[in-house]
C-alpha positions in Angstrom: 93.8 -122.2 87.3 89.6 -123.3 87.1 90.2 -124.7 83.8 92.8 -127.3 84.8 90.4 -127.8 87.8 87.1 -128.7 85.9 89.5 -130.8 83.4 91.0 -132.9 86.8 86.9 -133.1 87.8 85.9 -134.6 84.2 88.9 -136.9 84.7 87.4 -137.8 88.3 83.8 -137.9 87.5 85.0 -140.4 84.2 86.2 -142.7 87.0 83.7 -142.8 88.8 81.2 -143.6 85.9 83.6 -146.6 85.2 83.1 -147.6 88.4 79.5 -147.3 88.3 79.3 -149.7 85.0 80.9 -152.1 86.9 78.0 -152.3 89.5 76.0 -152.0 86.9 77.6 -155.4 85.0 77.9 -157.2 88.6 74.5 -155.8 90.6 73.4 -158.8 92.7 69.7 -157.9 91.6 68.1 -156.0 89.2 67.1 -153.1 91.5 70.7 -152.3 92.1 71.4 -152.5 88.2 68.8 -149.7 87.8 69.8 -147.5 90.5 73.8 -148.0 88.7 72.1 -146.8 85.7 70.1 -143.8 87.1 73.7 -142.8 88.4 75.7 -143.7 85.4 73.2 -141.0 83.2 73.2 -138.7 85.9 77.1 -138.5 86.1 77.1 -138.3 82.5 74.4 -135.2 81.9 76.7 -133.5 84.7 79.8 -134.0 82.9 78.7 -133.2 79.2 77.4 -129.7 80.8 81.2 -129.5 82.5 82.3 -130.1 79.4 80.0 -127.4 77.8 81.5 -124.9 80.5 85.2 -125.9 79.7 84.5 -125.1 75.7 82.0 -122.5 76.0 79.5 -124.0 73.6 75.7 -123.7 74.1 74.3 -126.5 72.5 75.5 -128.9 74.7 72.8 -127.8 77.0 70.7 -129.0 74.5 72.3 -132.5 74.4 72.4 -132.7 77.7 68.6 -132.0 78.1 67.9 -134.9 75.3 70.0 -136.9 77.4 68.1 -136.3 80.8 65.1 -136.9 79.0 65.5 -140.5 77.7 67.5 -141.3 81.0 64.0 -140.7 82.9 62.0 -142.5 80.3 64.4 -145.4 80.3 64.2 -145.1 84.2 60.6 -145.3 84.2 60.3 -148.3 81.5 62.6 -150.7 83.3 60.7 -149.8 86.2 58.0 -151.2 85.2 59.5 -153.8 84.0 61.3 -154.7 87.6 57.9 -154.2 89.4 55.8 -156.7 87.0 58.7 -159.4 87.4 58.5 -159.2 91.2 61.8 -157.5 91.5 63.6 -160.9 90.4 65.0 -160.6 87.0 68.7 -160.6 87.0 
């Protein structure tokens, strides 16, 4: 029962990631795009963690940690770029 629930949650999470990708593409400002990309990164981390739990594989947790670090550094770099551009880059 829990296995089916986790698979269903992974499917719903994947759908919401796709919706966030649409927002990242259509976002009216650079800040909106940055927030959408951060949400995509967070949801991807959660999705990989859930898949790790479903498959009972622990090496996916290492992948999650590396992905989280890369996502954090990318967010900082993009935020600095937006700040230097005055928040007007599209």
